[in-house]
KEDOFI-163453 format. One record per residue: residue number from 1; chain; x, y, z of N, C-alpha, C in turn. Coordinates in Angstrom, 1 decimal. Example, Ala and Ser with C-alpha at 12.3 -4.5 7.8 and 13.67 -1.06 7.14 Angstrom:
BEGIN
PT  num  chaine   neast  nnorth     nup  caeast  canorth    caup   ceast  cnorth     cup
PT    1       A    13.2    -5.7     7.8    12.3     -4.5     7.8    13.2    -3.3     7.8
PT    2       A    12.8    -2.2     7.1    13.7     -1.1     7.1    12.9     0.0     7.9
END
This chain:
BEGIN
PT  num  chaine   neast  nnorth     nup  caeast  canorth    caup   ceast  cnorth     cup
PT    1       A     0.8    -1.2     0.0     0.0     -0.1     0.1     0.9     1.3     0.1
PT    2       A     1.9     1.2     1.0     2.8      2.5     0.9     3.5     2.9    -0.2
PT    3       A     3.9     1.8    -1.1     4.6      2.2    -2.4     3.8     2.8    -3.5
PT    4       A     2.4     2.3    -3.4     1.5      2.9    -4.1     1.3     4.3    -4.0
PT    5       A     1.3     4.7    -2.8     1.1      6.3    -2.5     2.5     7.1    -2.9
PT    6       A     3.5     6.3    -2.6     4.8      6.8    -3.2     4.8     7.2    -4.7
PT    7       A     4.2     6.1    -5.4     4.1      6.0    -6.8     3.4     7.2    -7.0
PT    8       A     2.1     7.3    -6.6     1.1      8.3    -7.0     1.8     9.7    -6.9
PT    9       A     2.4     9.9    -5.7     3.0     11.3    -5.4     4.2    11.5    -6.4
PT   10       A     4.9    10.5    -6.8     6.1     10.7    -8.0     5.2    11.1    -9.3
PT   11       A     4.2    10.4    -9.6     3.4     10.7   -10.8     3.0    12.0   -10.9
PT   12       A     2.3    12.4    -9.7     1.8     13.7    -9.5     2.7    14.9    -9.7
PT   13       A     3.9    14.6    -9.0     5.1     15.6    -9.1     5.8    15.7   -10.5
PT   14       A     5.7    14.7   -11.0     6.1     14.5   -12.6     5.4    15.2   -13.5
PT   15       A     4.0    14.9   -13.2     2.9     15.6   -14.2     3.1    17.2   -14.1
PT   16       A     3.2    17.5   -12.9     3.2     19.2   -12.5     4.1    19.7   -13.1
PT   17       A     5.4    18.9   -12.9     6.6     19.5   -13.7     6.6    19.7   -15.2
PT   18       A     5.8    18.8   -15.7     5.6     18.7   -17.2     4.8    19.9   -17.5
PT   19       A     3.7    19.9   -16.8     2.7     20.9   -17.0     3.4    22.4   -17.0
PT   20       A     4.3    22.5   -16.1     4.9     23.9   -15.7     5.8    24.3   -17.0
PT   21       A     6.6    23.1   -17.5     7.3     23.5   -18.5     6.6    23.5   -19.8
PT   22       A     5.6    22.9   -19.8     4.5     23.1   -21.1     4.0    24.6   -21.1
PT   23       A     3.6    25.1   -19.9     3.1     26.4   -19.7     4.1    27.6   -20.1
PT   24       A     5.3    27.2   -19.6     6.6     28.1   -19.8     6.8    28.3   -21.1
PT   25       A     6.5    27.1   -22.0     6.9     26.9   -23.6     5.7    27.8   -24.2
PT   26       A     4.6    27.5   -23.8     3.4     28.2   -24.3     3.4    29.5   -24.1
PT   27       A     4.0    30.1   -22.9     4.0     31.4   -22.7     5.0    32.1   -23.5
PT   28       A     6.1    31.5   -23.7     7.3     32.1   -24.9     6.7    32.0   -26.1
PT   29       A     6.0    31.0   -26.6     5.4     31.0   -28.0     4.5    32.0   -28.0
PT   30       A     3.7    32.4   -27.1     2.6     33.3   -27.2     3.2    34.7   -27.3
PT   31       A     4.3    35.1   -26.5     5.1     36.3   -26.5     5.8    36.4   -28.0
PT   32       A     6.3    35.3   -28.5     6.9     35.4   -29.7     5.5    35.7   -30.8
PT   33       A     4.7    35.1   -30.8     3.5     35.4   -31.7     3.2    36.7   -31.3
PT   34       A     2.8    37.2   -30.2     2.6     38.7   -30.1     3.4    39.7   -30.5
PT   35       A     5.0    39.4   -30.4     5.8     40.1   -30.9     5.9    40.1   -32.7
PT   36       A     5.7    38.9   -33.2     5.4     38.9   -34.8     4.2    39.6   -35.1
PT   37       A     3.0    39.4   -34.4     1.9     40.4   -34.6     2.1    41.7   -34.8
PT   38       A     2.8    42.3   -33.6     3.1     43.8   -33.6     3.8    44.2   -34.7
PT   39       A     4.9    43.3   -35.1     6.0     43.5   -36.2     5.0    43.7   -37.7
PT   40       A     4.2    42.6   -37.8     3.3     42.7   -39.0     2.4    43.8   -39.1
PT   41       A     1.8    44.2   -38.1     1.1     45.5   -37.8     1.7    46.6   -38.1
PT   42       A     3.0    46.9   -37.7     3.9     48.0   -37.9     4.1    48.2   -39.3
PT   43       A     4.5    46.8   -39.9     5.0     46.8   -41.4     3.6    47.2   -42.2
PT   44       A     2.4    46.7   -41.9     1.4     46.9   -42.5     1.2    48.4   -42.7
PT   45       A     1.3    49.2   -41.5     0.9     50.6   -41.3     1.8    51.4   -42.3
PT   46       A     3.3    50.9   -42.1     4.0     51.8   -42.7     3.9    51.4   -44.3
PT   47       A     3.3    50.2   -44.8     3.1     50.1   -46.2     2.1    51.1   -46.5
PT   48       A     1.0    51.3   -45.8    -0.1     52.0   -46.1     0.3    53.5   -46.2
PT   49       A     1.0    53.9   -45.1     1.8     55.2   -45.1     2.3    55.6   -46.4
PT   50       A     3.4    54.7   -47.0     4.2     54.8   -48.0     3.3    54.8   -49.4
PT   51       A     2.3    54.1   -49.3     1.5     54.0   -50.5     0.6    55.3   -50.6
PT   52       A     0.1    55.6   -49.3    -0.9     57.0   -49.2     0.0    58.0   -49.8
PT   53       A     1.3    58.2   -49.5     2.2     59.4   -49.7     2.4    59.5   -51.2
PT   54       A     2.8    58.4   -51.6     3.1     58.2   -53.3     2.0    58.6   -54.1
END
């Protein structure tokens, strides 16, 4: 019975670590996507401005 509890604790610990790593990764990915989105938006704005001025 005791080892089952230990195994369960190890499993929970392992899973939470995986979850944390995944959340960290997705947070970084989201930040990258946000940055790319901002860059795209800026590029579109400057394109429109150059087209309008010509």
